[in-house]
C-alpha positions as CSV (number, residue, x, y, z in Angstrom):
1,M,182.7,-49.5,-74.5
2,S,182.5,-52.2,-77.2
3,D,181.6,-55.7,-76.2
4,K,182.3,-57.3,-79.6
5,K,184.2,-60.5,-79.4
6,T,187.6,-60.6,-81.0
7,Y,189.0,-63.6,-83.0
8,P,192.8,-63.8,-83.0
9,I,194.3,-64.9,-86.3
10,C,194.7,-68.7,-86.3
11,F,197.4,-70.3,-88.4
12,D,196.2,-73.9,-88.0
13,G,195.3,-74.1,-91.7
14,L,199.0,-74.0,-92.6
15,F,200.1,-77.1,-90.8
16,R,198.0,-78.5,-87.9
17,Q,194.8,-78.6,-90.0
18,N,196.3,-78.5,-93.5
19,I,193.5,-79.6,-95.7
20,V,195.8,-81.8,-97.8
21,L,198.3,-83.2,-95.4
22,T,196.2,-83.7,-92.2
23,S,192.6,-83.8,-93.5
24,G,193.2,-85.7,-96.8
25,L,191.0,-83.3,-98.7
26,V,191.5,-82.0,-102.2
27,T,194.5,-84.3,-102.6
28,A,193.7,-85.6,-106.2
29,P,194.9,-82.5,-108.1
30,I,198.2,-82.4,-106.1
31,I,198.8,-86.1,-106.4
32,V,198.2,-86.3,-110.1
33,A,198.9,-82.8,-111.5
34,A,201.5,-81.3,-109.2
35,T,204.5,-82.8,-111.0
36,T,206.5,-79.6,-111.3
37,A,206.8,-76.3,-109.4
38,Q,205.0,-74.5,-112.3
39,R,202.1,-76.9,-112.1
40,A,201.9,-76.4,-108.3
41,A,201.8,-72.6,-109.0
42,L,198.9,-73.2,-111.4
43,L,197.0,-75.3,-108.9
44,S,197.6,-72.8,-106.1
45,L,196.4,-69.8,-108.2
46,T,193.3,-71.5,-109.4
47,F,192.5,-72.9,-106.0
48,F,192.9,-69.5,-104.5
49,M,190.7,-67.7,-107.0
50,I,187.9,-70.3,-107.0
51,S,187.9,-71.1,-103.3
52,Y,188.4,-67.5,-101.9
53,C,186.0,-65.7,-104.2
54,T,183.4,-68.4,-103.6
55,I,183.8,-68.3,-99.8
56,L,183.6,-64.4,-99.7
57,I,180.6,-64.2,-102.0
58,G,178.8,-67.2,-100.5
59,R,178.7,-65.6,-97.1
60,I,175.8,-63.4,-98.3
61,I,173.6,-66.5,-98.9
62,P,170.9,-66.5,-96.1
63,R,171.4,-69.1,-93.5
64,K,167.7,-69.6,-93.4
65,L,167.9,-71.6,-96.6
66,V,168.0,-75.4,-96.5
67,Y,171.6,-76.7,-96.1
68,T,171.3,-78.6,-99.4
69,V,170.2,-75.5,-101.3
70,R,173.1,-73.6,-99.8
71,I,175.6,-76.2,-100.9
72,I,174.2,-76.1,-104.4
73,L,174.5,-72.3,-104.5
74,Y,178.1,-72.5,-103.4
75,A,178.9,-74.9,-106.3
76,L,177.1,-72.6,-108.6
77,I,179.0,-69.6,-107.5
78,A,182.3,-71.5,-107.8
79,S,181.3,-72.5,-111.3
80,L,180.8,-68.9,-112.3
81,V,184.1,-67.9,-110.7
82,F,185.7,-70.8,-112.7
83,I,185.2,-68.9,-116.0
84,P,187.5,-65.8,-115.3
85,T,189.9,-68.1,-113.4
86,A,190.4,-70.4,-116.5
87,V,190.9,-67.4,-118.7
88,L,193.6,-65.9,-116.5
89,A,195.3,-69.3,-115.9
90,Q,195.3,-69.9,-119.7
91,T,197.0,-66.6,-120.2
92,L,199.6,-67.1,-117.5
93,F,200.3,-70.8,-118.1
94,P,199.4,-71.6,-121.8
95,D,201.8,-74.6,-122.0
96,I,200.3,-76.6,-119.1
97,M,196.7,-75.4,-118.7
98,T,195.2,-77.9,-121.1
99,S,196.7,-80.9,-119.5
100,A,195.8,-79.7,-116.0
101,M,192.3,-78.5,-116.9
102,L,190.5,-81.6,-115.5
103,Y,192.0,-81.2,-112.0
104,I,191.3,-77.5,-112.0
105,E,187.6,-78.3,-112.8
106,I,187.5,-80.5,-109.7
107,L,188.3,-77.5,-107.6
108,V,184.9,-76.1,-108.3
109,V,183.4,-78.7,-105.8
110,N,186.4,-78.8,-103.4
111,S,185.9,-79.5,-99.7
112,L,187.2,-76.2,-98.5
113,V,184.1,-74.6,-100.1
114,L,181.5,-77.3,-99.5
115,A,182.5,-78.3,-96.0
116,K,184.7,-75.8,-94.2
117,T,182.4,-72.9,-95.0
118,E,179.6,-74.4,-93.0
119,S,181.6,-76.0,-90.3
120,R,184.2,-73.1,-89.7
121,F,184.2,-69.9,-91.8
122,Y,180.7,-68.9,-91.7
123,L,180.5,-69.2,-87.8
124,I,182.9,-66.3,-87.3
125,P,182.8,-62.6,-88.3
126,Y,183.4,-61.7,-91.9
127,S,186.8,-60.1,-91.4
128,S,188.1,-63.0,-89.4
129,M,186.7,-65.4,-92.0
130,A,188.4,-63.6,-94.7
131,I,191.8,-64.1,-93.0
132,D,191.1,-67.6,-91.8
133,S,190.1,-69.0,-95.1
134,L,193.3,-67.3,-96.7
135,V,195.5,-69.2,-94.2
136,Y,193.8,-72.5,-95.3
137,I,194.4,-71.7,-98.9
138,A,198.1,-70.8,-98.1
139,G,198.2,-74.3,-96.5
140,Y,197.0,-75.8,-99.8
141,A,199.7,-73.9,-101.7
142,L,202.3,-75.0,-99.3
143,A,201.5,-78.6,-99.8
144,A,201.3,-78.2,-103.6
145,F,204.7,-76.6,-103.8
146,A,206.3,-79.1,-101.4
147,V,205.1,-81.9,-103.7
148,G,205.7,-80.2,-107.0
149,I,209.2,-79.0,-106.3
150,V,210.5,-82.4,-105.0
151,R,208.8,-84.3,-107.9
152,E,210.3,-81.9,-110.6
153,L,213.7,-82.1,-109.0
154,L,213.7,-85.9,-108.9
155,A,212.0,-86.5,-112.3
156,Y,213.5,-83.7,-114.4
157,G,216.4,-82.3,-112.4
158,T,215.0,-78.8,-112.6
159,V,213.1,-76.4,-110.4
160,F,210.9,-73.9,-112.3
161,D,212.6,-75.2,-115.4
162,L,216.0,-74.2,-114.1
163,H,218.5,-77.2,-114.5
164,I,219.8,-78.2,-111.1
165,C,221.0,-81.8,-111.6
166,H,220.5,-84.8,-113.7
167,A,217.1,-86.6,-113.4
168,I,217.4,-88.9,-110.4
169,M,214.0,-90.7,-110.5
170,P,211.9,-90.1,-113.7
171,A,209.1,-92.2,-112.0
172,A,208.6,-89.3,-109.6
173,K,206.2,-87.7,-112.0
174,S,203.8,-90.6,-111.7
175,P,200.6,-90.4,-109.7
176,F,201.8,-93.3,-107.7
177,F,204.8,-91.4,-106.4
178,G,202.8,-88.4,-105.8
179,F,200.4,-90.5,-103.5
180,I,203.5,-91.8,-101.6
181,L,205.0,-88.3,-101.2
182,V,201.7,-86.8,-99.9
183,G,201.3,-89.7,-97.6
184,L,204.8,-89.3,-96.3
185,Y,204.3,-85.5,-95.6
186,A,200.9,-86.4,-94.0
187,A,202.6,-89.0,-91.7
188,I,205.4,-86.4,-90.7
189,C,202.8,-83.8,-89.8
190,R,200.6,-86.1,-87.8
191,A,203.7,-87.6,-85.9
192,Y,204.9,-84.1,-85.1
193,Y,201.6,-82.9,-83.8
194,N,200.8,-86.2,-81.9
195,R,204.2,-85.8,-80.2
196,K,203.6,-82.1,-79.4
197,R,200.2,-82.9,-78.0
198,S,201.7,-85.6,-75.8
199,R,204.5,-83.3,-74.6
200,D,202.0,-80.5,-73.8
201,A,199.6,-83.0,-71.9
202,A,202.7,-84.2,-69.9
203,L,203.7,-80.7,-69.1
204,S,200.2,-79.8,-68.0
205,E,200.0,-82.8,-65.8
206,L,203.4,-81.7,-64.1
207,V,202.0,-78.2,-63.6
208,R,198.8,-79.6,-62.1
209,K,200.7,-81.9,-59.7
210,G,203.0,-79.0,-58.7
211,A,200.0,-76.9,-57.9
212,D,198.3,-79.7,-55.8
213,D,201.5,-80.1,-53.8
């Protein structure tokens, strides 16, 4: 009979622990570069390839190595993965790749790779880690599209270059508006989960009092 511990799939990375909206990590590329849905797709693709490949490969690095050395090796792996990622992105998004290159380069040292690997992903079995990290990456993509689609609609009146309406707010493409939009999404997420936590705590208290009676 197997006594291996099972790890159910956790979807916290989508909303409750979304690395953009609740943790405030890797926000710069989204705030500045996610001005359209197409740019959001570019950021999501490159973030997926760089982060996911680095996390899967980095798992083989011996834990006996000093923490600082492991972090340097993670960054080195991400740098190597960046090369084919950039080639693929240039092929799929030739019109916007050049202007977004700086923010894609930043993803080489993103916090999902340098922080979450040590604090979360590498503490669970490989198969569970592969799914868990993918959920976090999906959370990043969700935030990127939530920002990119709204900004494109307001600034250009289009979604994926399809005309929807007249441009309502051209300033929506500015980093300042991106910062406000990400902050608004983050506030909504935090308010929702704070309210849910309070409601769950109150329900637990009622159940406890009922059991005592």
